C-alpha positions, 0 to 999 in steps of 0.5 A: 147653704148648709152643705156649703157651710159644712164643706167650708168647716170641714176644709178649714179643719183639714187645713188646720190639721195639715198646717199643724205639723207632726209629732215624733216619739222616743223611749229612753231609760233614765238611769238616775230615776230608774224608769223608762220615759216616753217623749214626744218631739213636735215639728211645730210650736203650740202653747195649747195643743189639744191632745186627743185620744192616742196610743203609743205601743211599747215593745218589750222582750218576751223574756219580761214578766207577762204583766201590766207595766206600771204607768205614770202620766206626765203630759198629754192625758191620763196614760194607762194600760188594761189587760185588753191592750197587750199581747205576750209573745204572739206567733207573728213576733214570738220574741216580743210583748206589745203594750198599747198605752192609751190616753184620752188626751188633754191640752199640752204645750209643745215647742218645735224640736223640743222633747216633752215627757208624756209618761214613764213606766217600770216593770212591776219587779223594778228590773231594767231590761235592755231592748225596750222600743216603740212599735214600728207601724210599718213593720211590726205585726198588724191586728190580723197577724197570727197571735195579735188577737185582733188588737191594733197596736199602731202608734197614733196621736189624735190632734183633737180634730180627728187627724193623726199627727204621729210621724215616726219613732226616733232613736228606736233601736232599743234601750240600754240599761247601763252605759259605760262612761269610763275614759282611758287615762292619757299615757305620758310619753 
C-alpha cells in the first residue's frame, strides 16, 4: 500500500511539473540605469511559482576584468556568485569568461509571456561591454571540456518539485551598450 501511495504522489508531482510549462531567459543592457538585466519569460501564469535552486550563467568576453560580477537580486531568490562558479578564458572557449549566477530560490509571481526581472549586474569597474550573453546549454563547453575545471555552467531553473523548467534563451546574440536612435531628416523636394 505504501508503494502504491508513493507512486501516486510521484505521478502527481510529475504531472504538476509537466503542466507547469517552461521558462525562457534573456539578458539586456539598460542604458538608462547603466546595468545588465537578466529576465525570465514563462509560458504559464502562476501567482506563486516556487522558484527552487537555480543557475543562470552569464558569458562575457575574455577581455573583461577577471573578477566577480556585482550582482543585485530582484526576484527568484538571493542571486549571487562565488569564486568557485566562474572560469576565465578556458581552453575550450578562450574568448569567453563564464559566471554561474546561482539562487536558492523563493516564491515569485509569473505571467505567461511577460518578462520578470530576476537580477541585475555590473562589472566592478562600471564599464559597459558589448557581447554579453547567456550560456547556451547545447553548444557552450560542458564540465569536462578543457579548462572548465569540472564546473557545470548549464542554465537550470528548479520549479521546487525537482524538475528543470528552463527552456531556451531569447534575444541572445550579445548585448550592445549604445544604440543609435538618430533618424535622418526628410528631404523637401
